[in-house]
Structure formats: structure tokens, C-alpha cells
C-alpha positions, 0 to 999 in steps of 0.5 A, a space after each residue: 835853981 830852976 823855977 817851974 811856973 805854974 800854969 793857970 787853968 783856962 777859964 771857960 766862959 759859958 755860951 749864950 745858949 748855956 746862960 739862957 738855960 741856966 736863966 730859964 732854970 731859975 725863972 720857972 714862970 717863963 720856962 713853963 710858959 714858954 714850954 706850953 706855947 711850944 707845945 701848942 705851937 707844935 700841936 697846931 702846926 702839925 695839924 695844919 700841915 696833916 688834917 683836912 681843914 675842911 672837916 673843922 666845918 659843918 656837915 663834914 663828918 658824922 655828928 654827935 660821935 664821942 671820941 674815938 680811934 676815928 675821931 680822936 676828940 669826937 664830933 659835935 652836933 653840926 658834924 664837925 671833927 673837933 680834933 681839926 676844929 681844935 687845930 683851926 681854932 687854935 690857930 685862929 684864936 692865936 692869929 687874932 691875939 698876935 695881930 691885936 697885940 702886935 698893933 696895940 703894942 706898936 701904937 702904944 710904944 710909938 705914942 709913949 715915946 712922943 709923949 714922954 720924950 718931946 713932952 709939952 702939949 703933945 704929952 698933955 694930949 696923949 696923957 689925957 686921951 689915954 686917962 679918959 679912955 682907960 676907965 671906960 670898960 672895954 668889954 662894953 665898947 666891944 660888945 656894942 661895936 661887934 653887935 652893931 656889925 652885920 654877922 656876915 661881914 664879921 671875920 678873924 681880922 674884923 674881931 681883931 680890929 674891934 679888940 685893938 681899938 681899945 688895946 693901945 692905951 695901957 702900953 702907951 702909959 707904960 711905956 711913957 712912964 718908963 721913957 720919962 725915966 729913962 730920958 733922965 739917966 746920965 747916958 742919955 745926957 752924955 749922948 746929947 752932949 756928943 751931938 746925937 740927935 733925938 731919933 739916934 737917942 730913942 733908937 740906939 740908947 732908950 729903946 734897947 733898955 726898954 725891950 723887956 718892958 715892950 715884950 711884957 706889954 706885948 705879951 700882955 696885950 695878946 693875952 687880953 686880945 685872946 680873952 676878948 676874942 673869946 668872950 665876944 665869940 661866947 656871946 655869939 659876936 664873932 664869925 660864927 661859921 669859923 671854929 674859933 675856941 669861943 664859937 665852939 663853945 657857944 655852939 655847945 651852949 645852944 645845943 645844950 651839950 652837957 645835958 644832952 651827954 656830949 661832954 667832949 664837945 664844950 671840954 676841949 676848947 675850954 682846956 685849949 683856951 685855958 692852956 693859952 692864956 695860962 702860958 701867956 700869964 706865965 710868960 708875962 710874969 716871967 718877963 716882969 721878972 726879967 724887966 724888973 730889977 727888984 725882983 730879978 733873981 741872980 745865980 
């Protein structure tokens, strides 16, 4: 009697791209935030490659023109094409946010690891400085510093430097608390018993487990940097000639754009700013879900 062997169906493991799309389908905040960032990036890159960037500066086009086929977003009182100004302004605002966010997060990660891993007087000193500086309103210090500078010397990079001066304390305390928890885990003890050095434990054992927290800290710092550059520019403390979104709103306020019927002038940069901040907030919420196992969803 012959027994027929039943063939087992082969289980096909989904690829990484499939798993990513499945996760984004569950994590709506992260998916929407990434989509908005992709949309803004595409708009900015295409605009920077196709538009004449000199039209973002004064006296380049007709003044006070409403949105039309020739000027899709209109022009302002100073003769700037607002479509080009939006493209350049988004690029400059994002540059300030990314530079300040990256430097602030990098400083926070380095100080957080040094403080938590090595402890002792170093930990007390770093933690003490952060606890002293954290309650101080950064808005007040940034306004004082920006207001004391010569307006002709203020650039995009100067604004990023002003913002980053007070943007490292938060990431330092967050990373410090995570490293304090992580270094007591069993896998770190095993790595020490196996003879692995401190740098190997930090970069091979602890750092990979903290990447979601570092990414969330970076996005949060970019959010704060973009917002800080906005309110400094709205107060007239930024590089006034540059078409930053905050500068465009500030110049619209000084010329009473709404009262004069130039409604398109302040609305467009305001919408752009809302999209930037909204996308970053959604991404931060999504990364928080990814990093926090208590609220992480499963299939």
C-alpha cells in the first residue's frame, strides 16, 4: 500500500517593504506625517529646480498682484513673487530646523550617554546644568540674543545657532534617563562579562535600542527649531531680506495686508507653516508609538 505524502505549503515571509507598509497602515499619525513631509519636499525641490529664485526678493515683479495664471500665489507690496518666496522660504525654514535639530540632538545624545553611563561627578554636573537651564523660557533668551545682534549680520545660519543654544537640554535628559534604564539590562551585563569595552557596549548594545528615542528627539527638536525661527522672524529679528515664512508674515503685518485687501500675502506662508509643524507633530506622535512598548500596536 502506497502512502502519498502530503506536501506542506511553503510559507512566504513578507518583505521589509511589505512590513513597512503594514506598519504605516496601522500607525496613521506616522503615515500622514511622512506623506505631508514628502509633499512639502517635492514642492520645494521642484520649485528650487524650475523657478527663478531671484523673484523671491524685492523689486523683481509687479507689486500687489492677486493670484493669477501669471502669479499663482500673487505678489506682495515689495514686488516679490510669493510662489517663489514660498519655495525659498520653505527651504530656508527647513534648513534652520534640520541644522538646529541635528546639532541639538547630537549634543544631547553625547552628553546623555556620558552622564548616564559613566555617572559620578560628571553625571551630577551635566544633570545639574540641564535642570538649571530647562526652566528658563528659551523664547526670552532667544529674543535677547537675536535683538542684540546687528541686523545686517543675521543670516540663516545665525538663526540656527541662536536656536540651538537652548535646544540640547531636553534631549540630554531624555537620553540620560533611557541609558540609565538600559545599562541595567541583562544583555549589557553579559556584554561586560564577555570582556566588551565601554565604547563597544555603547555603540553595539545600547545605541541600537535607543534609535527610536533618538529619532523622536530629533523630530521634536526640528519642530521646536522651526517654531523658534518663526516667532523670531515674526518679531522682525530674523534676516529681513530673506523670504523666510516668518519674515513674509512679519512684512505683511507691517504693511497691514488684510486691511488693504491683500489677503493672499499672509495666508499662504501661514498655511505653509501649519503644514510643516503639523507634519512634524504627527511624525513625533508616530515615533512615540514606535518607541513606547506600552502603546505600541500589533497586528
